[in-house]
N, C-alpha and C positions, 0 to 999 in steps of 0.2 A: 498236746496236753492243754493248750489254752481253750480248746473246744469244751472241755469239761467245765472250765470256768464260766463260759458263756451259756452253755446249755444245761448246766447242773446235772450232768450224766457221768457215770463211771465208765461207760463204753470206750471213750477215747483213752482213758487211763489203762484199761485192759489191753487195748490195741498197742499203745506205746510200750507197755510192759513186755508184750510178746516180741516186738521189734528189738528192744534192748536185750532180751534174752538170746535172740537169734544172733545178733551182732557179737555178743560176748561169747556165746557158746560155739559159734562157728569159726572162731579165729584159729589160725595156724601159725605157730612160732611168733606169736604176738603177746606182749604183756609180761608182767612179773611172773616168775616161778613157773613158766610154761614147761620148761624142760624138766624141772624137778617133779612136777605132777605127772608128766609123761613117763619119767623114769620109774616112779612108783607104780604106775599102771602097768608098765612093762614087766616090772618085778613080780607083781601079782599074777600077771598073765603067764610068766615063766614058771610059776609054781612056788615062789617064795612064800613061806608062812607069814601071814599078815601080822602075827604077833611078834615077829622078829624085825619088822620094819620100824625104825626109830623116827621120832620127831613128827609122827603123823598119828592123829587120834583114831581110836578104833572105829568110830562111827564112819569117818571118811573111808577108812580102809575096807570096812565091810561093804560100802557102796561100790568100791572098786572091785571087790571080789564078786559081788552080785552081778556087776556089769560084765566081768570076764566070763562068769558062768552062763550068761545069756549070749555070749559070743559077739558082743558089740565092740566096735573100735574105740580107741581113746577119744577121738574127736566126737564121735556120737555120744560117748559118756559125758564129755564136756557140755554138749548141747543139752542133754537131759538134765544134767546138774544145774545148768544155768536157768533152764525153764522152771525147775523146782524152786530155785532161789528167788527169781523174779516173780514167780507165781505167788509165793508166800508174801513177798513185799506188797504186791498189788492187792492181795487179799486183806492184809493188814490195813492198807490205806482205804480200801473200799468199805471196810467195816466201820470206818469213821462216820460213814453215812453223810459226809459233807464233801461232795465231789470237787468243789472249788478249793478246799483246803488240800485234799488229796492230790489234785493236779499240781499244785505248787510244790507239795512235798516231793512228788516223784521228779519234777523238774530239778529241784535242789539236790536230790539224791544223785541224779545223773551228773550234775556239775561237780559235786563235792566228793562222792564216794565211788561212783561207777567204775572209773578207770583203775583206781588202785585196788579195789576189791574184786569186782566181777571180771577184771582182766588180769587178776593176779592172786590176791589172797582169798581164794574162793571158799576155803574152809571158814575163814572169819566172816565172809559175806553171809553164808547161810546161818552161821551161829548167831550173829548179831540180830538178824531178822527174827529168829526164834526168840531172842531176848526181848525184842520189842513186844511180842505177845506176852512174855513173862512179866514185863513191867506193867503192861495194861492189866494183867491179872492181879498183881499185888496192889495196884491203885484201887481195884474193885474189892480188895480184901479177900481174894481167893488164894489163900496161902498154899494149899496143896497143889493147885494148878501151877502156881508160880514155881514151886520147888520142882515139880515134874518137868516143866518146860526148861528150867535151868539145867537139869540133869541131861535132857536131850541135847540142848545147845552145847554142853561141855563135851559131848561125844565128838563134836567137830572142832571145837576150840576150847581147851580146858579153862582158859581165863574167864569164860562165861560164869564160872563159879564165884567170881568177884561180886556178882550181884547179891549174893547172900549176905555178906557183911555190909554191903552197900545199903541194904534194906534197913539195917539197924541205924546207920547214919541218917537215912531218910526220916525215920521215926523221930529221931532227936531234933533234926533241923527244921522239920515242916512247920513248927510253931514259932520259929525264931529267925526267919529269913528277913534281914534288913541289909541296907548298904554297909552298915558298920560291921555286922557279923560276917558278911561275905568277904569284906575287905580284910578283916582280921584273919579269917581262915586262909585266904590267899597268901597273906604275909607269912603265916606259920608254914605253909607248904613250901614257899620259897626258902625260908630260913633253914628248914630241916631237910631240904632236898639233897644237898651234898652228903649230909650225915646218913640219911636213910639209904641213899644209893650206895654209900660206902659199906654199910652193914650188909646189904644184899650181896654186894660183890665179894665181901669177905666170907660169906656163907654160900657162895654160888654152887658149891658141890651138892648142896641139899636139893637143888633144882634139877639135878640129873642132866638129861639131854637138852634142857632149856638154858643151861648155864652159859652157853655161848652168847646168848643175848645180853648177858651181864658182863662178860669178860672180854669180848672182842673189842680191841682198841679202835677198830674202824667204826664202831657204832656208839662210842661213849664220848666222842669229842665234838658233840653238837652243842651250841650255845643254849643255856638254860631257858632264855627267852627267845622264842622263835615266832615266825608269823602265825603258825597254827594256834599257839597259846594265846597270842594277842587277839586273834579273831575270836577265840572261845571266851576270853575275858570280856571282850566287847559285848558279845551276845549274852553272856551271863549277867553283866551289870544292867544291860537294857531289860533283861527279863525281870530282875529285881525291881527296876524302876516301874515298868509297865504292868507287871502281874502281881506285885506285892505292895510296893509303896503307894501306888495309885489304886489299890484294890477297892477301897470304899467307893470311889468314883466309878470304877468299872462295874461294880455290883449295881449301881443305880441305873446305868444305861445297858448293862448286860454285855459281857464280852462275846456272848453267843449272838449278839446282834450282828456281828460280822463273820464270826468263824463257825458258830453252831456248836462249839465245845465249851463246856462249863469252865468257870474260873478255877474251881478246885482241881479239875483234871489238868488244866494248863499249868497251875502252880506245881502240881506233883511232878509232871515230866520236867519242869524247869529245875526242880531240886535235884532230881537224878542227873540231869545234864551238868549242873554246877558241881556235883560230887565228881563226875567224870573229869571235869577241868582240874579240880583239886588233885586228883590222882595223876593226871598228866603232868602237872607242875611238880608234884612230889617226886616223880620218877624221871624228871626232865634230863637228868645227867645220863640216863641210860634210855635213850629215846625209843628204841625198838620195843623194849619191855613196857615203856610208858604208853606207846601207841596201842599195843596189843591188849594191855590191861584196861585201858580206858575206852576202847573202841565201842563196846556194847552200849555204854552210857552216852557217848558223844554222838551216836547215830540219831539220838533224839533231836539233834539239830535240824533234821529234815522237817520236823513239826514246829519247833520253836521259832525258827526264822520266818516261815510263812505267817505264823500267828502274830509275830511282832509287826510285820508289814500290814496285816489286816487291822491291827490295833492302831497303827500310826496313820495310815492312809484310808481313803474311802473310795468306793466304786471301782471303776476300771483303772484308776490311778494305781491301785494296789498291783494289778497285773503288770503295768508298764514299769513301775519302779522295781518290782521284784524281779522281772525279767532282766532288767539292766544290771541289777546287783548280782544275779546268778551268772550272767555272762562274765562278769569280772572274776567271780569265784572259779568258774570253769577255766578261764585263761590262766589264773594263778596256779591252780592245782595241776593243770595239764603240763605247764612248764616245770612246776615243782617236782612232778613225778619223773620228768625226763621224756621229752617228746620222741626221742629216738627209740624208745621201747614200744611205741604204738604206731610208728610210721616206718616203712609202709605197712598198711594193714592187708593181711592175706585171709581170704575167706576159704575155708577148707573145701566146701561143697561145690565150688565153682572152679 
């Protein structure tokens, strides 16, 4: 991926995306939820009505049904699904028309999200990448495209619908982002976290098959402040500092001097990301619900972190410093996810 940085070409990004898709799609008995997805595929294959299968969105189930109708195996289905997911991610990055930014974004995605999503939460992986296109649409004021893409994304992960109320918060906040306002909102989120989580748990029945995420005692005993929240707070505050507080200075030299992306675009994705962090904090007492609700917004981290490094450093120093930081992130999340889930790796087609 560093070749895209040096040669200003998207071809290495496309090649890297294909490799990532093959590695994720070709796994056998590796990663999160592998057996759960295999069981769903087997159920569809055995003739179970897809509308009777719980806790799986209709879009994903329809893809299973279509795959079964074509007579392909579960592992081939995983491969095709992974190629679609990574293909959309690479398309999104290539449409930035800034290969040096796109290459850093794909590298960071690999370190931060690849193992937990493309090796496990594959419905969320596809859904959030569609959400990236939706966020781009709303920044460009293409409302109907935004709504359409959110509906499509919700067919694979219903929490994609959270982007609709998020847009209202975005409209309110985009003119009022400062260190003070962001700190105030973070404080409010922490203060009301226990109360809000309690309200959700007391009305868990309203969420039907998703109530387990709210009531399972095994997933509600995580500290409110965890390393992921701390990381996102750090990124959020740095975004406020470099993309908002220093905005007049940035406008003089041009943030696109290094990244090629406008200040307005960078500020917009930063606001969506910060809202995602606020959601994560507000639901921190019920971490699975928090992670799944905020994930579409927090994926913007793959753009914000490279843009911060491009803003802070210059020349090839950006690549060296960013690669070192990404290696730390990869090590942390690899261990945080549980290395036993990924080792040993088995490739189905060999």
